[in-house]
N, C-alpha and C positions, 0 to 999 in steps of 0.2 A: 653276221658278226661272230667272230670266234670267241670262245669263252675267255681267253686270256685278255681280250680287249674290254671285258666287263669291269675289271677291277679299277681302272682309272676313273670310270664313271661313278662307281660306288665311293671311292675315296674322296672325290670332289664334293659330292653331296654330304657325306659324313663330315668333312672338314667344315663345310658351310654351317651345318647344324652346331658343331662343337664351338664355332666362333661365337655363337650366341651366349655360351656360358660365360664369356668374358664381360657381358653387360652387367653393370652394377645395379643392385637392387635399390640403391639410393638415388638413381636418376630421377630427374624431374618428371612430373606427370606428362604424358604424351599430349601434344598440343590439341589433338582432336578427340581426346577422351570424352566419352559421353555424347558425341555428336551423332551417333547412329542409334536407330531404333531397333526393337526386337532382338535384344542381345542374346536371347535363348537360342537363336539360330547358330551361334558360335559354339554351343556346347556339343562335344563329340558324343556319338551314339554308339552303344554296344560295349559289352564287357571286354571282349578280346582286344579291340583297338585301345581302350582305356588302359588295360594292363600293359600294353606294349608302347607306353609313352605317348599315347594319343596319335599313333600313326595310322589313322583310319583310311587314308587314301589307298593303301595296299592291304589293309587287314580288317576291313569292315565286313567282308563276306556277304551274307544274306541281307545285311543292312546297308548295302552299297548305295541305296537310294539317298541316304543322308550324307554321303561323303563324295563318292565319284560314280555317277550313273554308268560310266563306261564299263565298270566291273560287272554289271548285270549281264553282259554278253557272255560271261564265263560261268554264271551261276546256274545251279540246278533248281528245279521247282521246290519251294519250301514255304513254310510259314514261321514267323518269328515273333516272340514277345520279349520285351526287355523292361526291366525296372531299374531306376537309378535313384538311390537315396543320396541327394546332393547335400551341399553345405547348408547348415541351419535347418529350416523347416521346408525345404524345397524337395519335391519329388517329381520325377519324370517317368511317364509310362509311354511305351511305344509298341505298336503292332504293325507288322508288314508282311507282305506276301510277294514272292517272286514267281513269274510265269514265263518260262522259255517259249519262244515261238520259233520253231525250226532249230537249225543248228547255229545260226548266227545272230539271232535277235533275242534279247531278254527284256521283259517288262516287270515293273514293280509298282505296287500301290502301298501306301503307308499312312498311318495316323500317329501323331505325337501330341501328348497332353502334358503340360507342366503346371504345377501349382505351388505357390508360396503363400502360406497362411499365417495369420496371427501377427501381422506387421502393425506396429503401434503408430498412431498419429496423434498430434497435438495441435490445438487451435491457438494456444497461447503458451509462452514459456512456462513449463511446469514439469515437476518430477513424475507426475502421474499422467498417463496417456488419456486422451479423450475417448479413445476406442481403438479398435483394430480393423484392418482391412486385408484383402487378399489380392494377389496378382496371379492371373491365369493366362496361359499362352497355349495355343493349339496350332497345328498345321496339318493340312491334308496334302499328301505328296503323290505325284505320279512321275514315272521316269522310264526311259528306254535306253538300252545299250545295244550298239550294233558292232559286230565283229567284221572287220575288213581284212580278209586274208587270215592267216593263222597266228599272227603276232601283233595285231593292232586293232584297237576298238575305240569308238567314239560314243559319247552318251550325252543326254540332255534330260533335264527334269524341270517340273513346275511345281510351285508350292502356293497354296492358299493359306494365308496366315491371319490369325486374329489374336489380339492382345487386349486384356482388360486390367486396368490398374485403378482399383477402387471404383469410381463412377465413370472414369474415362475409358473409351474404347478406340481401337484402331484396327483396320483390316486392309488387306491388299494381296497382290501377287508378286512373286519373285521367281527367278530362274537360276538353274545351275547348268554348267557345261563341263565336260571332262574328257580326258583321253587316257589310254592305257597302252603300253607297249611291252612286249616280251621278246626282246631282240636276241636273247640267248637262253639256253636251258637254265632254269633257276633264277633268272633275273627279271624283275618287274620294275618298269618306270611308269610313273603316274603323275598327272597334273590336273587341277580343276580350278575353276573360277566359280565361286558360290555367291548366292544372294544378289543377283543382278536385277535391277528394277528401279522404278521411280521412287521418289521420296515418300515416306509415310507421314500421315497427319495424326498427331495426338494432341488433344487440348488446344486445337487451333494453331498448332505450330508444326512446321515441317522438320522431319528428321531423315537423314540418309539411311539407307539400308546398310547392315554390317557386311559389306562386300569383302570377300576374303580370297586371296590367291594362295594356292597350296601346291607344293611339289614334293614327291616322295620317291624312294627307291627301296626295293626289297630284294634280298638275295638268299636263296636256300642253299644250305651247305650239308651234304651227306656226311655222316660220321659213322665210325664202326659200331657205335651204340646209339642208334636212332638217327634223327635228323634235326637240324637247327636252321633257323631263319633269322637274319638280322635285318632290321628296318630302320629307316630314318625319314623324317619329314620336316619341312619348313613351311610356316604359315605367315602370311602378312595381312592382317585385318586392316580395314581402312581407318579404324579408330584406335589403333594401338601399335606398339612396336612389334617387330618380327619376333616370332617365337618358334620353337621346334621341339622335337623329341626323337629319341632312339629307343628301340626295343629289341629284345632277344627272346625267341621262343624255342624251346627244346622239347622234342617228343621222344622220350626213351622207349615208349610203346605206341602202337598205332591208336590207342584209345585214350591216351592222356597227354596233356601238354602243360608244361611249366613255363611261366612268362614273367618277365621283368622289364622295366624300362626307366627312363629318366626324361623329364621335361626341362627344357632350357628357357630361361627368361619368362617363365610363367608365374604370375603373381600369386596363384592359389595353391600350387603343388609342384613337387619335384619328382620324388620316387614313386613309381607305380609297380604293382605286382598283381599276379592272379594265376589262374589255372583253367583248364578246360577238359571236359570229359565227353567222349562220344561212344555211342553204342546203339546198334540196330536202327539207324536213321535219326536218332536223337543226339543233339549236341547241347551241353550245358556249359556256359562260360561264366566265370566269376572274376571280378576285379576289385582290388582294394587300393584306394588312393588316399594316403594321409594328406591332410591339408596343412598349409603353412599359416603362421600368424594366428594360431588358436582358432582357425576356422572349423576345425573338426575333421572327421574322416568321411569319405564317401564309399559306398558299396554299390556294386552293379551286378545284376544277374541278367543273363540273356539265354533264352531257351529256343532252340530251333528244331523243327521237325521237317525232315525231307518228305516230299510228297510223291 
């Protein structure tokens, strides 16, 4: 594909994302809201992707196991730790490792733990709570990415998941599949279907998994003063309206990156920002995402070490 043919593809996906901005925040609650279990699986992982409008399909890097396993076919060996101070009293911790096998295969193992503490409960209508309880979620992840030729890759991943809400528990398996294409220099096209699997049982009731279809595009633009990359992504979870995001990353120097983005039709946030620093095999990324509706702000830190 010639480079001039890339721009219609980029414009098409960007236009689709921008159309989401026309959705009114006053729309009725989605008909299937609350019908899916394990909602923590829909939280994006990693500071870089968060700073770039949540465009994790093309910007998750060493944390590709949580977004698109096909990206693993292009990753170098590394170990990554990430901390996410989420809205309210929710914290998320992640550790992952990437292991290339030869020139065309990449593997990754990861662990994610999320905790929300101090939630109040009441047994009767009262201004004073009876007590408090915690919600904990964890996942153990494994994934493979396989490069087919020089410009195409497929990936698949499996997750063991456990959730505990007060005294109720639920566990099970789900799967991800993804693909990645680099049809021209600087252009990346990506798609993934996440959280595929049978219904989960919590408190004797079945809930569907938060299955999500995602598609994204990224395009790198050389400039006289550094390089820039523009990204766009669309997501359609099974239990909510479509949403999307766009991001712009500018690298004035090889060791620093400045990032900003915007999320469309997202009930929790809109503007995203952050930065990244790299030196001697270390990469430190930070993201700041202000919350809407007095939810508070979120801070993310991701540290990666090349092996």
